Predicted model as a PDB file, atoms N, CA, C, CB and O in Angstrom, pLDDT in the B-factor column:
MODEL        1                                                                  
ATOM      1  N   MET A   1     104.753 117.155  94.411  1.00 42.00           N  
ATOM      2  CA  MET A   1     106.161 116.545  95.525  1.00 42.00           C  
ATOM      3  C   MET A   1     105.806 115.601  96.445  1.00 42.00           C  
ATOM      4  CB  MET A   1     106.867 117.695  96.562  1.00 42.00           C  
ATOM      5  O   MET A   1     105.974 114.409  96.703  1.00 42.00           O  
ATOM      6  N   LEU A   2     105.116 116.817  96.941  1.00 48.00           N  
ATOM      7  CA  LEU A   2     104.595 116.567  99.059  1.00 48.00           C  
ATOM      8  C   LEU A   2     103.717 115.147  99.374  1.00 48.00           C  
ATOM      9  CB  LEU A   2     103.067 118.182  99.787  1.00 48.00           C  
ATOM     10  O   LEU A   2     103.459 114.562 100.426  1.00 48.00           O  
ATOM     11  N   SER A   3     103.301 114.808  97.603  1.00 54.00           N  
ATOM     12  CA  SER A   3     101.989 114.066  97.255  1.00 54.00           C  
ATOM     13  C   SER A   3     101.883 112.425  97.359  1.00 54.00           C  
ATOM     14  CB  SER A   3     101.679 114.430  95.794  1.00 54.00           C  
ATOM     15  O   SER A   3     101.177 111.470  97.682  1.00 54.00           O  
ATOM     16  N   ARG A   4     103.400 112.949  96.722  1.00 58.00           N  
ATOM     17  CA  ARG A   4     103.841 111.097  96.506  1.00 58.00           C  
ATOM     18  C   ARG A   4     104.350 110.868  98.023  1.00 58.00           C  
ATOM     19  CB  ARG A   4     105.481 110.623  95.072  1.00 58.00           C  
ATOM     20  O   ARG A   4     104.326 109.640  97.955  1.00 58.00           O  
ATOM     21  N   ILE A   5     104.681 111.057  99.006  1.00 62.00           N  
ATOM     22  CA  ILE A   5     105.278 109.924 100.148  1.00 62.00           C  
ATOM     23  C   ILE A   5     103.293 110.631 101.452  1.00 62.00           C  
ATOM     24  CB  ILE A   5     108.023 110.673 101.155  1.00 62.00           C  
ATOM     25  O   ILE A   5     103.079 110.027 102.503  1.00 62.00           O  
ATOM     26  N   ALA A   6     102.704 111.329 101.186  1.00 69.00           N  
ATOM     27  CA  ALA A   6     101.625 111.633 101.771  1.00 69.00           C  
ATOM     28  C   ALA A   6     100.468 110.193 101.509  1.00 69.00           C  
ATOM     29  CB  ALA A   6     101.192 113.144 101.134  1.00 69.00           C  
ATOM     30  O   ALA A   6     100.083 109.628 100.486  1.00 69.00           O  
ATOM     31  N   PRO A   7     100.165 109.966 103.083  1.00 71.00           N  
ATOM     32  CA  PRO A   7     100.043 108.169 102.738  1.00 71.00           C  
ATOM     33  C   PRO A   7      98.617 107.353 102.366  1.00 71.00           C  
ATOM     34  CB  PRO A   7     100.520 107.331 104.179  1.00 71.00           C  
ATOM     35  O   PRO A   7      98.309 106.515 103.214  1.00 71.00           O  
ATOM     36  N   LYS A   8      98.110 107.422 101.730  1.00 78.00           N  
ATOM     37  CA  LYS A   8      96.689 107.301 101.837  1.00 78.00           C  
ATOM     38  C   LYS A   8      95.766 106.695 102.040  1.00 78.00           C  
ATOM     39  CB  LYS A   8      96.357 107.448 101.352  1.00 78.00           C  
ATOM     40  O   LYS A   8      94.649 106.694 101.521  1.00 78.00           O  
ATOM     41  N   SER A   9      96.542 105.718 103.423  1.00 85.00           N  
ATOM     42  CA  SER A   9      95.650 105.135 104.211  1.00 85.00           C  
ATOM     43  C   SER A   9      95.801 105.601 105.469  1.00 85.00           C  
ATOM     44  CB  SER A   9      95.704 103.830 104.168  1.00 85.00           C  
ATOM     45  O   SER A   9      96.619 106.509 105.618  1.00 85.00           O  
ATOM     46  N   LEU A  10      94.849 104.956 106.994  1.00 88.00           N  
ATOM     47  CA  LEU A  10      95.244 105.694 108.189  1.00 88.00           C  
ATOM     48  C   LEU A  10      96.655 104.500 108.528  1.00 88.00           C  
ATOM     49  CB  LEU A  10      93.728 105.853 109.567  1.00 88.00           C  
ATOM     50  O   LEU A  10      97.788 104.486 109.009  1.00 88.00           O  
ATOM     51  N   GLN A  11      95.904 103.831 108.058  1.00 88.00           N  
ATOM     52  CA  GLN A  11      97.077 102.284 107.995  1.00 88.00           C  
ATOM     53  C   GLN A  11      99.223 102.319 107.369  1.00 88.00           C  
ATOM     54  CB  GLN A  11      96.017 101.037 106.339  1.00 88.00           C  
ATOM     55  O   GLN A  11     100.403 102.060 107.604  1.00 88.00           O  
ATOM     56  N   GLU A  12      97.854 103.049 106.209  1.00 85.00           N  
ATOM     57  CA  GLU A  12      99.289 103.332 105.673  1.00 85.00           C  
ATOM     58  C   GLU A  12     100.609 104.980 106.259  1.00 85.00           C  
ATOM     59  CB  GLU A  12      98.779 103.504 103.891  1.00 85.00           C  
ATOM     60  O   GLU A  12     101.825 105.105 106.115  1.00 85.00           O  
ATOM     61  N   GLN A  13      99.432 106.016 106.969  1.00 85.00           N  
ATOM     62  CA  GLN A  13     100.215 106.412 108.051  1.00 85.00           C  
ATOM     63  C   GLN A  13     100.544 106.138 108.797  1.00 85.00           C  
ATOM     64  CB  GLN A  13     100.136 106.918 108.463  1.00 85.00           C  
ATOM     65  O   GLN A  13     101.479 106.716 109.351  1.00 85.00           O  
ATOM     66  N   GLN A  14      99.677 104.561 109.489  1.00 88.00           N  
ATOM     67  CA  GLN A  14     100.170 104.317 111.146  1.00 88.00           C  
ATOM     68  C   GLN A  14     101.453 103.609 110.583  1.00 88.00           C  
ATOM     69  CB  GLN A  14      98.993 103.162 112.412  1.00 88.00           C  
ATOM     70  O   GLN A  14     102.274 103.752 111.490  1.00 88.00           O  
ATOM     71  N   ASP A  15     102.077 102.895 109.523  1.00 86.00           N  
ATOM     72  CA  ASP A  15     102.462 101.900 108.820  1.00 86.00           C  
ATOM     73  C   ASP A  15     104.284 102.400 108.834  1.00 86.00           C  
ATOM     74  CB  ASP A  15     101.500 101.813 107.245  1.00 86.00           C  
ATOM     75  O   ASP A  15     105.253 101.806 109.307  1.00 86.00           O  
ATOM     76  N   LEU A  16     104.168 103.962 107.970  1.00 86.00           N  
ATOM     77  CA  LEU A  16     104.754 104.791 107.798  1.00 86.00           C  
ATOM     78  C   LEU A  16     105.934 105.334 109.570  1.00 86.00           C  
ATOM     79  CB  LEU A  16     103.537 105.692 107.128  1.00 86.00           C  
ATOM     80  O   LEU A  16     107.096 105.447 109.963  1.00 86.00           O  
ATOM     81  N   ASP A  17     105.364 105.391 109.741  1.00 88.00           N  
ATOM     82  CA  ASP A  17     105.715 106.774 111.128  1.00 88.00           C  
ATOM     83  C   ASP A  17     106.123 105.501 112.043  1.00 88.00           C  
ATOM     84  CB  ASP A  17     103.927 108.105 112.010  1.00 88.00           C  
ATOM     85  O   ASP A  17     107.191 105.590 112.649  1.00 88.00           O  
ATOM     86  N   ASP A  18     105.387 104.380 112.180  1.00 90.00           N  
ATOM     87  CA  ASP A  18     106.308 103.897 112.638  1.00 90.00           C  
ATOM     88  C   ASP A  18     108.246 103.111 112.788  1.00 90.00           C  
ATOM     89  CB  ASP A  18     105.614 103.611 112.694  1.00 90.00           C  
ATOM     90  O   ASP A  18     109.211 103.006 113.545  1.00 90.00           O  
ATOM     91  N   GLN A  19     107.494 102.610 110.806  1.00 88.00           N  
ATOM     92  CA  GLN A  19     108.697 102.887 110.070  1.00 88.00           C  
ATOM     93  C   GLN A  19     110.352 103.887 110.743  1.00 88.00           C  
ATOM     94  CB  GLN A  19     107.949 103.685 108.854  1.00 88.00           C  
ATOM     95  O   GLN A  19     111.361 103.436 111.285  1.00 88.00           O  
ATOM     96  N   TRP A  20     109.916 105.542 110.328  1.00 87.00           N  
ATOM     97  CA  TRP A  20     110.333 106.702 110.790  1.00 87.00           C  
ATOM     98  C   TRP A  20     110.968 105.672 112.511  1.00 87.00           C  
ATOM     99  CB  TRP A  20     108.785 108.165 110.801  1.00 87.00           C  
ATOM    100  O   TRP A  20     111.908 104.893 112.667  1.00 87.00           O  
ATOM    101  N   ARG A  21     109.863 106.218 113.522  1.00 90.00           N  
ATOM    102  CA  ARG A  21     110.045 105.777 114.465  1.00 90.00           C  
ATOM    103  C   ARG A  21     111.453 105.005 115.007  1.00 90.00           C  
ATOM    104  CB  ARG A  21     109.103 105.227 114.426  1.00 90.00           C  
ATOM    105  O   ARG A  21     112.238 105.290 115.911  1.00 90.00           O  
ATOM    106  N   CYS A  22     111.392 103.667 113.828  1.00 86.00           N  
ATOM    107  CA  CYS A  22     112.453 102.357 114.338  1.00 86.00           C  
ATOM    108  C   CYS A  22     113.294 102.654 113.626  1.00 86.00           C  
ATOM    109  CB  CYS A  22     112.145 100.762 114.185  1.00 86.00           C  
ATOM    110  O   CYS A  22     114.116 101.752 113.791  1.00 86.00           O  
ATOM    111  N   LEU A  23     113.828 103.563 112.656  1.00 85.00           N  
ATOM    112  CA  LEU A  23     114.818 104.113 111.589  1.00 85.00           C  
ATOM    113  C   LEU A  23     115.822 104.024 112.454  1.00 85.00           C  
ATOM    114  CB  LEU A  23     114.617 105.598 110.888  1.00 85.00           C  
ATOM    115  O   LEU A  23     116.286 102.900 112.646  1.00 85.00           O  
ATOM    116  N   PRO A  24     116.271 104.929 113.023  1.00 84.00           N  
ATOM    117  CA  PRO A  24     117.007 105.289 114.316  1.00 84.00           C  
ATOM    118  C   PRO A  24     117.942 104.479 114.711  1.00 84.00           C  
ATOM    119  CB  PRO A  24     116.226 105.397 115.379  1.00 84.00           C  
ATOM    120  O   PRO A  24     119.127 104.723 114.486  1.00 84.00           O  
ATOM    121  N   SER A  25     117.226 102.577 115.851  1.00 81.00           N  
ATOM    122  CA  SER A  25     118.285 102.107 116.230  1.00 81.00           C  
ATOM    123  C   SER A  25     118.702 101.376 114.837  1.00 81.00           C  
ATOM    124  CB  SER A  25     118.117 101.283 117.536  1.00 81.00           C  
ATOM    125  O   SER A  25     119.600 100.536 114.775  1.00 81.00           O  
ATOM    126  N   TYR A  26     117.782 101.893 113.520  1.00 75.00           N  
ATOM    127  CA  TYR A  26     118.595 100.799 112.345  1.00 75.00           C  
ATOM    128  C   TYR A  26     120.079 101.525 112.337  1.00 75.00           C  
ATOM    129  CB  TYR A  26     117.751 100.797 110.391  1.00 75.00           C  
ATOM    130  O   TYR A  26     121.180 100.985 112.437  1.00 75.00           O  
ATOM    131  N   LYS A  27     119.816 102.656 112.214  1.00 70.00           N  
ATOM    132  CA  LYS A  27     120.759 103.727 111.804  1.00 70.00           C  
ATOM    133  C   LYS A  27     122.964 103.418 112.613  1.00 70.00           C  
ATOM    134  CB  LYS A  27     119.671 105.473 112.678  1.00 70.00           C  
ATOM    135  O   LYS A  27     124.142 103.355 112.261  1.00 70.00           O  
ATOM    136  N   GLN A  28     122.028 103.349 113.815  1.00 65.00           N  
ATOM    137  CA  GLN A  28     122.851 102.760 114.676  1.00 65.00           C  
ATOM    138  C   GLN A  28     124.130 102.700 114.193  1.00 65.00           C  
ATOM    139  CB  GLN A  28     122.431 101.585 115.016  1.00 65.00           C  
ATOM    140  O   GLN A  28     125.098 103.454 114.103  1.00 65.00           O  
ATOM    141  N   ASN A  29     123.776 101.321 113.844  1.00 70.00           N  
ATOM    142  CA  ASN A  29     124.062  99.968 114.091  1.00 70.00           C  
ATOM    143  C   ASN A  29     124.057  99.512 112.761  1.00 70.00           C  
ATOM    144  CB  ASN A  29     123.114  99.225 115.031  1.00 70.00           C  
ATOM    145  O   ASN A  29     124.813  98.549 112.886  1.00 70.00           O  
ATOM    146  N   THR A  30     123.598  99.533 111.074  1.00 76.00           N  
ATOM    147  CA  THR A  30     123.707  99.618 110.568  1.00 76.00           C  
ATOM    148  C   THR A  30     124.142 100.295 108.837  1.00 76.00           C  
ATOM    149  CB  THR A  30     123.419  99.319 111.194  1.00 76.00           C  
ATOM    150  O   THR A  30     124.556  99.899 107.748  1.00 76.00           O  
ATOM    151  N   LEU A  31     123.696 101.575 109.547  1.00 82.00           N  
ATOM    152  CA  LEU A  31     123.412 102.671 108.042  1.00 82.00           C  
ATOM    153  C   LEU A  31     124.071 103.464 107.943  1.00 82.00           C  
ATOM    154  CB  LEU A  31     122.262 103.459 107.792  1.00 82.00           C  
ATOM    155  O   LEU A  31     123.559 104.493 108.384  1.00 82.00           O  
ATOM    156  N   ASP A  32     125.432 103.661 107.421  1.00 83.00           N  
ATOM    157  CA  ASP A  32     126.242 105.150 106.927  1.00 83.00           C  
ATOM    158  C   ASP A  32     125.408 106.118 106.170  1.00 83.00           C  
ATOM    159  CB  ASP A  32     127.531 104.876 105.875  1.00 83.00           C  
ATOM    160  O   ASP A  32     124.894 106.138 105.051  1.00 83.00           O  
ATOM    161  N   THR A  33     125.459 106.845 107.107  1.00 81.00           N  
ATOM    162  CA  THR A  33     124.343 108.236 106.972  1.00 81.00           C  
ATOM    163  C   THR A  33     125.503 109.229 105.942  1.00 81.00           C  
ATOM    164  CB  THR A  33     123.839 109.249 109.037  1.00 81.00           C  
ATOM    165  O   THR A  33     125.219 109.893 104.945  1.00 81.00           O  
ATOM    166  N   ASN A  34     126.483 109.090 106.418  1.00 88.00           N  
ATOM    167  CA  ASN A  34     127.726 110.167 104.683  1.00 88.00           C  
ATOM    168  C   ASN A  34     127.141 109.162 103.597  1.00 88.00           C  
ATOM    169  CB  ASN A  34     130.446 109.943 104.644  1.00 88.00           C  
ATOM    170  O   ASN A  34     127.749 109.589 102.615  1.00 88.00           O  
ATOM    171  N   GLU A  35     126.673 108.528 103.309  1.00 87.00           N  
ATOM    172  CA  GLU A  35     126.565 108.588 102.215  1.00 87.00           C  
ATOM    173  C   GLU A  35     125.507 108.537 101.509  1.00 87.00           C  
ATOM    174  CB  GLU A  35     127.134 108.020 101.935  1.00 87.00           C  
ATOM    175  O   GLU A  35     124.386 108.318 101.967  1.00 87.00           O  
ATOM    176  N   PRO A  36     125.974 108.881  99.487  1.00 90.00           N  
ATOM    177  CA  PRO A  36     124.973 109.643  99.502  1.00 90.00           C  
ATOM    178  C   PRO A  36     122.996 109.006  99.644  1.00 90.00           C  
ATOM    179  CB  PRO A  36     125.405 110.354  98.184  1.00 90.00           C  
ATOM    180  O   PRO A  36     122.525 108.180 100.426  1.00 90.00           O  
ATOM    181  N   SER A  37     122.433 109.665  98.753  1.00 84.00           N  
ATOM    182  CA  SER A  37     121.992 109.575  99.228  1.00 84.00           C  
ATOM    183  C   SER A  37     120.994 108.068  99.115  1.00 84.00           C  
ATOM    184  CB  SER A  37     121.858 110.644  99.223  1.00 84.00           C  
ATOM    185  O   SER A  37     120.535 107.284  99.946  1.00 84.00           O  
ATOM    186  N   ASP A  38     120.977 108.131  98.228  1.00 84.00           N  
ATOM    187  CA  ASP A  38     120.142 107.604  96.926  1.00 84.00           C  
ATOM    188  C   ASP A  38     120.843 105.235  97.396  1.00 84.00           C  
ATOM    189  CB  ASP A  38     121.230 108.888  94.564  1.00 84.00           C  
ATOM    190  O   ASP A  38     120.037 104.324  97.211  1.00 84.00           O  
ATOM    191  N   ILE A  39     122.185 104.977  97.877  1.00 87.00           N  
ATOM    192  CA  ILE A  39     122.728 104.718  98.345  1.00 87.00           C  
ATOM    193  C   ILE A  39     122.050 104.633  99.612  1.00 87.00           C  
ATOM    194  CB  ILE A  39     123.570 105.203  98.056  1.00 87.00           C  
ATOM    195  O   ILE A  39     121.051 103.934  99.782  1.00 87.00           O  
ATOM    196  N   PHE A  40     122.527 105.260 100.399  1.00 84.00           N  
ATOM    197  CA  PHE A  40     121.891 105.319 101.887  1.00 84.00           C  
ATOM    198  C   PHE A  40     120.457 104.692 102.208  1.00 84.00           C  
ATOM    199  CB  PHE A  40     121.751 106.816 102.278  1.00 84.00           C  
ATOM    200  O   PHE A  40     120.189 104.475 103.390  1.00 84.00           O  
ATOM    201  N   TRP A  41     119.619 104.421 101.321  1.00 84.00           N  
ATOM    202  CA  TRP A  41     117.708 104.490 100.450  1.00 84.00           C  
ATOM    203  C   TRP A  41     118.429 102.956 100.434  1.00 84.00           C  
ATOM    204  CB  TRP A  41     117.011 105.742  98.286  1.00 84.00           C  
ATOM    205  O   TRP A  41     118.367 102.274 101.456  1.00 84.00           O  
ATOM    206  N   HIS A  42     118.965 102.560  99.493  1.00 86.00           N  
ATOM    207  CA  HIS A  42     118.533 100.666  99.020  1.00 86.00           C  
ATOM    208  C   HIS A  42     119.253 100.086 100.134  1.00 86.00           C  
ATOM    209  CB  HIS A  42     119.289  99.822  97.207  1.00 86.00           C  
ATOM    210  O   HIS A  42     119.056  98.933 100.519  1.00 86.00           O  
ATOM    211  N   GLU A  43     120.093 100.888 100.656  1.00 87.00           N  
ATOM    212  CA  GLU A  43     120.806  99.914 102.280  1.00 87.00           C  
ATOM    213  C   GLU A  43     119.779  99.814 103.586  1.00 87.00           C  
ATOM    214  CB  GLU A  43     122.412 100.929 103.121  1.00 87.00           C  
ATOM    215  O   GLU A  43     119.890  99.014 104.515  1.00 87.00           O  
ATOM    216  N   VAL A  44     118.568 101.008 103.389  1.00 86.00           N  
ATOM    217  CA  VAL A  44     117.230 100.956 104.003  1.00 86.00           C  
ATOM    218  C   VAL A  44     116.108 100.215 103.708  1.00 86.00           C  
ATOM    219  CB  VAL A  44     116.802 101.957 103.968  1.00 86.00           C  
ATOM    220  O   VAL A  44     115.202  99.896 104.477  1.00 86.00           O  
ATOM    221  N   ALA A  45     116.265  99.904 102.248  1.00 87.00           N  
ATOM    222  CA  ALA A  45     115.978  98.418 101.269  1.00 87.00           C  
ATOM    223  C   ALA A  45     115.732  97.793 101.869  1.00 87.00           C  
ATOM    224  CB  ALA A  45     116.824  97.671 100.497  1.00 87.00           C  
ATOM    225  O   ALA A  45     114.655  97.594 102.429  1.00 87.00           O  
ATOM    226  N   GLN A  46     116.785  97.240 101.930  1.00 88.00           N  
ATOM    227  CA  GLN A  46     117.708  96.147 102.137  1.00 88.00           C  
ATOM    228  C   GLN A  46     117.873  95.635 103.288  1.00 88.00           C  
ATOM    229  CB  GLN A  46     118.816  96.402 101.803  1.00 88.00           C  
ATOM    230  O   GLN A  46     118.396  94.542 103.506  1.00 88.00           O  
ATOM    231  N   LEU A  47     117.166  96.859 104.594  1.00 88.00           N  
ATOM    232  CA  LEU A  47     117.894  95.827 105.941  1.00 88.00           C  
ATOM    233  C   LEU A  47     116.008  94.621 106.219  1.00 88.00           C  
ATOM    234  CB  LEU A  47     118.548  97.492 108.203  1.00 88.00           C  
ATOM    235  O   LEU A  47     114.852  94.633 105.796  1.00 88.00           O  
ATOM    236  N   GLN A  48     116.736  93.935 107.023  1.00 87.00           N  
ATOM    237  CA  GLN A  48     115.822  92.464 107.331  1.00 87.00           C  
ATOM    238  C   GLN A  48     115.786  93.032 108.936  1.00 87.00           C  
ATOM    239  CB  GLN A  48     116.801  90.474 106.971  1.00 87.00           C  
ATOM    240  O   GLN A  48     115.928  94.202 109.292  1.00 87.00           O  
ATOM    241  N   ASN A  49     115.657  92.372 109.411  1.00 85.00           N  
ATOM    242  CA  ASN A  49     114.462  92.124 111.388  1.00 85.00           C  
ATOM    243  C   ASN A  49     114.712  90.612 111.141  1.00 85.00           C  
ATOM    244  CB  ASN A  49     111.869  92.686 111.554  1.00 85.00           C  
ATOM    245  O   ASN A  49     114.241  90.050 110.153  1.00 85.00           O  
ATOM    246  N   LYS A  50     115.395  90.030 111.982  1.00 86.00           N  
ATOM    247  CA  LYS A  50     115.029  89.046 113.215  1.00 86.00           C  
ATOM    248  C   LYS A  50     114.380  87.907 111.581  1.00 86.00           C  
ATOM    249  CB  LYS A  50     113.416  89.917 114.929  1.00 86.00           C  
ATOM    250  O   LYS A  50     115.048  87.500 110.630  1.00 86.00           O  
ATOM    251  N   ASP A  51     113.183  87.758 111.822  1.00 91.00           N  
ATOM    252  CA  ASP A  51     112.195  87.307 110.676  1.00 91.00           C  
ATOM    253  C   ASP A  51     112.614  87.250 109.150  1.00 91.00           C  
ATOM    254  CB  ASP A  51     111.044  88.240 110.707  1.00 91.00           C  
ATOM    255  O   ASP A  51     112.211  86.398 108.358  1.00 91.00           O  
ATOM    256  N   GLY A  52     113.234  87.988 108.940  1.00 89.00           N  
ATOM    257  CA  GLY A  52     114.258  87.725 107.923  1.00 89.00           C  
ATOM    258  C   GLY A  52     113.051  89.268 106.680  1.00 89.00           C  
ATOM    259  O   GLY A  52     113.354  89.643 105.548  1.00 89.00           O  
ATOM    260  N   LYS A  53     111.904  89.701 107.457  1.00 89.00           N  
ATOM    261  CA  LYS A  53     111.421  90.426 106.600  1.00 89.00           C  
ATOM    262  C   LYS A  53     112.227  91.975 106.537  1.00 89.00           C  
ATOM    263  CB  LYS A  53     109.965  90.420 106.924  1.00 89.00           C  
ATOM    264  O   LYS A  53     113.128  92.465 107.218  1.00 89.00           O  
ATOM    265  N   LYS A  54     111.139  92.645 104.955  1.00 89.00           N  
ATOM    266  CA  LYS A  54     112.057  94.157 105.320  1.00 89.00           C  
ATOM    267  C   LYS A  54     111.149  94.435 106.075  1.00 89.00           C  
ATOM    268  CB  LYS A  54     112.462  95.463 104.170  1.00 89.00           C  
ATOM    269  O   LYS A  54     110.028  93.957 105.902  1.00 89.00           O  
ATOM    270  N   PRO A  55     111.529  95.558 107.427  1.00 88.00           N  
ATOM    271  CA  PRO A  55     111.135  96.555 107.527  1.00 88.00           C  
ATOM    272  C   PRO A  55     110.948  98.573 107.395  1.00 88.00           C  
ATOM    273  CB  PRO A  55     111.208  96.072 108.011  1.00 88.00           C  
ATOM    274  O   PRO A  55     110.772  99.524 108.156  1.00 88.00           O  
ATOM    275  N   PHE A  56     111.016  98.475 106.842  1.00 87.00           N  
ATOM    276  CA  PHE A  56     111.122  99.570 105.906  1.00 87.00           C  
ATOM    277  C   PHE A  56     110.665  99.782 104.449  1.00 87.00           C  
ATOM    278  CB  PHE A  56     112.243  99.739 105.857  1.00 87.00           C  
ATOM    279  O   PHE A  56     111.048 100.626 103.640  1.00 87.00           O  
ATOM    280  N   SER A  57     109.516  98.553 104.286  1.00 83.00           N  
ATOM    281  CA  SER A  57     109.520  99.048 102.647  1.00 83.00           C  
ATOM    282  C   SER A  57     108.874  99.916 103.307  1.00 83.00           C  
ATOM    283  CB  SER A  57     108.852  98.245 101.170  1.00 83.00           C  
ATOM    284  O   SER A  57     109.775 100.547 103.858  1.00 83.00           O  
ATOM    285  N   THR A  58     107.708 100.461 103.682  1.00 81.00           N  
ATOM    286  CA  THR A  58     106.585 101.837 103.563  1.00 81.00           C  
ATOM    287  C   THR A  58     107.124 103.331 103.135  1.00 81.00           C  
ATOM    288  CB  THR A  58     105.895 102.128 105.136  1.00 81.00           C  
ATOM    289  O   THR A  58     106.732 104.170 102.324  1.00 81.00           O  
ATOM    290  N   ILE A  59     108.001 103.273 103.888  1.00 81.00           N  
ATOM    291  CA  ILE A  59     109.293 104.161 104.303  1.00 81.00           C  
ATOM    292  C   ILE A  59     110.322 104.367 103.680  1.00 81.00           C  
ATOM    293  CB  ILE A  59     109.843 103.836 105.251  1.00 81.00           C  
ATOM    294  O   ILE A  59     110.984 105.298 104.139  1.00 81.00           O  
ATOM    295  N   PHE A  60     110.971 103.585 102.305  1.00 78.00           N  
ATOM    296  CA  PHE A  60     111.761 102.889 100.755  1.00 78.00           C  
ATOM    297  C   PHE A  60     111.440 103.020  99.688  1.00 78.00           C  
ATOM    298  CB  PHE A  60     111.833 101.642 100.520  1.00 78.00           C  
ATOM    299  O   PHE A  60     112.068 103.248  98.654  1.00 78.00           O  
ATOM    300  N   LYS A  61     110.005 102.818  99.997  1.00 77.00           N  
ATOM    301  CA  LYS A  61     109.241 103.608  98.242  1.00 77.00           C  
ATOM    302  C   LYS A  61     108.638 104.935  98.024  1.00 77.00           C  
ATOM    303  CB  LYS A  61     107.876 102.821  97.676  1.00 77.00           C  
ATOM    304  O   LYS A  61     108.390 105.510  96.964  1.00 77.00           O  
ATOM    305  N   LYS A  62     108.335 105.540 100.031  1.00 73.00           N  
ATOM    306  CA  LYS A  62     107.744 106.931  99.916  1.00 73.00           C  
ATOM    307  C   LYS A  62     109.180 107.689  99.553  1.00 73.00           C  
ATOM    308  CB  LYS A  62     106.877 107.533 101.471  1.00 73.00           C  
ATOM    309  O   LYS A  62     109.375 108.031  98.386  1.00 73.00           O  
ATOM    310  N   SER A  63     109.856 107.862 100.245  1.00 69.00           N  
ATOM    311  CA  SER A  63     111.244 108.711  99.533  1.00 69.00           C  
ATOM    312  C   SER A  63     112.335 108.417  99.754  1.00 69.00           C  
ATOM    313  CB  SER A  63     111.456 109.985  99.786  1.00 69.00           C  
ATOM    314  O   SER A  63     113.229 108.790 100.514  1.00 69.00           O  
ATOM    315  N   PHE A  64     112.102 107.215  98.515  1.00 63.00           N  
ATOM    316  CA  PHE A  64     113.278 107.010  97.521  1.00 63.00           C  
ATOM    317  C   PHE A  64     111.941 106.981  95.561  1.00 63.00           C  
ATOM    318  CB  PHE A  64     114.451 104.792  98.194  1.00 63.00           C  
ATOM    319  O   PHE A  64     112.428 107.637  94.640  1.00 63.00           O  
ATOM    320  N   GLN A  65     110.941 106.468  95.341  1.00 59.00           N  
ATOM    321  CA  GLN A  65     110.234 106.263  94.572  1.00 59.00           C  
ATOM    322  C   GLN A  65     110.520 107.553  93.909  1.00 59.00           C  
ATOM    323  CB  GLN A  65     109.019 105.850  94.991  1.00 59.00           C  
ATOM    324  O   GLN A  65     109.631 108.345  94.219  1.00 59.00           O  
ATOM    325  N   PRO A  66     111.701 108.279  92.852  1.00 55.00           N  
ATOM    326  CA  PRO A  66     111.294 108.783  91.106  1.00 55.00           C  
ATOM    327  C   PRO A  66     110.091 109.371  91.158  1.00 55.00           C  
ATOM    328  CB  PRO A  66     111.100 107.516  89.872  1.00 55.00           C  
ATOM    329  O   PRO A  66     108.920 109.036  91.340  1.00 55.00           O  
ATOM    330  N   ASN A  67     110.744 110.394  90.936  1.00 51.00           N  
ATOM    331  CA  ASN A  67     109.213 111.935  90.986  1.00 51.00           C  
ATOM    332  C   ASN A  67     108.338 110.973  89.483  1.00 51.00           C  
ATOM    333  CB  ASN A  67     110.138 114.697  90.182  1.00 51.00           C  
ATOM    334  O   ASN A  67     109.189 110.149  89.149  1.00 51.00           O  
ATOM    335  N   LYS A  68     107.431 110.840  88.809  1.00 48.00           N  
ATOM    336  CA  LYS A  68     106.860 110.631  87.906  1.00 48.00           C  
ATOM    337  C   LYS A  68     107.702 112.327  86.560  1.00 48.00           C  
ATOM    338  CB  LYS A  68     105.025 110.485  88.583  1.00 48.00           C  
ATOM    339  O   LYS A  68     108.523 112.202  85.651  1.00 48.00           O  
ATOM    340  N   ARG A  69     107.246 113.175  86.888  1.00 45.00           N  
ATOM    341  CA  ARG A  69     107.785 114.420  86.294  1.00 45.00           C  
ATOM    342  C   ARG A  69     108.704 114.291  85.629  1.00 45.00           C  
ATOM    343  CB  ARG A  69     108.123 115.305  87.024  1.00 45.00           C  
ATOM    344  O   ARG A  69     108.849 114.593  84.444  1.00 45.00           O  
ATOM    345  N   HIS A  70     109.877 113.517  86.826  1.00 43.00           N  
ATOM    346  CA  HIS A  70     111.384 113.962  86.256  1.00 43.00           C  
ATOM    347  C   HIS A  70     111.608 113.232  86.092  1.00 43.00           C  
ATOM    348  CB  HIS A  70     112.403 114.540  86.721  1.00 43.00           C  
ATOM    349  O   HIS A  70     112.610 113.498  85.427  1.00 43.00           O  
ATOM    350  N   GLN A  71     111.523 111.513  86.116  1.00 45.00           N  
ATOM    351  CA  GLN A  71     111.723 110.951  85.125  1.00 45.00           C  
ATOM    352  C   GLN A  71     111.089 111.603  83.058  1.00 45.00           C  
ATOM    353  CB  GLN A  71     111.125 109.673  85.811  1.00 45.00           C  
ATOM    354  O   GLN A  71     111.832 112.038  82.179  1.00 45.00           O  
ATOM    355  N   ASN A  72     109.848 111.430  83.001  1.00 45.00           N  
ATOM    356  CA  ASN A  72     109.453 112.366  81.720  1.00 45.00           C  
ATOM    357  C   ASN A  72     110.362 113.226  80.768  1.00 45.00           C  
ATOM    358  CB  ASN A  72     108.614 113.330  82.200  1.00 45.00           C  
ATOM    359  O   ASN A  72     110.519 113.042  79.561  1.00 45.00           O  
ATOM    360  N   ARG A  73     110.990 114.308  81.636  1.00 43.00           N  
ATOM    361  CA  ARG A  73     111.952 114.784  81.922  1.00 43.00           C  
ATOM    362  C   ARG A  73     113.647 114.274  81.068  1.00 43.00           C  
ATOM    363  CB  ARG A  73     111.735 114.569  83.304  1.00 43.00           C  
ATOM    364  O   ARG A  73     114.357 114.758  80.186  1.00 43.00           O  
ATOM    365  N   GLN A  74     113.682 113.221  81.834  1.00 44.00           N  
ATOM    366  CA  GLN A  74     115.667 112.965  81.403  1.00 44.00           C  
ATOM    367  C   GLN A  74     114.611 111.981  80.362  1.00 44.00           C  
ATOM    368  CB  GLN A  74     117.458 111.881  83.016  1.00 44.00           C  
ATOM    369  O   GLN A  74     115.650 111.387  80.076  1.00 44.00           O  
ATOM    370  N   GLU A  75     113.559 111.280  79.560  1.00 45.00           N  
ATOM    371  CA  GLU A  75     113.507 110.402  78.434  1.00 45.00           C  
ATOM    372  C   GLU A  75     112.958 111.768  77.660  1.00 45.00           C  
ATOM    373  CB  GLU A  75     112.482 108.828  78.536  1.00 45.00           C  
ATOM    374  O   GLU A  75     112.020 111.545  76.894  1.00 45.00           O  
ATOM    375  N   GLU A  76     113.340 112.955  77.732  1.00 45.00           N  
ATOM    376  CA  GLU A  76     113.220 113.366  76.287  1.00 45.00           C  
ATOM    377  C   GLU A  76     113.777 113.480  75.851  1.00 45.00           C  
ATOM    378  CB  GLU A  76     112.858 114.037  75.844  1.00 45.00           C  
ATOM    379  O   GLU A  76     113.588 113.814  74.681  1.00 45.00           O  
TER     380      GLU A  76                                                      
ENDMDL                                                                          
END                                                                             
């Protein structure tokens, strides 16, 4: 399970660290931490900065990707 959240490169590790550090400032203004986790992470994925870019793309991919083993079990 942890292997899917481990960064594959130094740049990805830095991006992930930067995004985690910025998340609290967004959380205070626009995110509801009382929402179920799937809704919360969907809201994180939809956030945009002033340039229209999604600043938490790496964090979303690493935190909310379904586990392949879990998907295979659901399909059986």
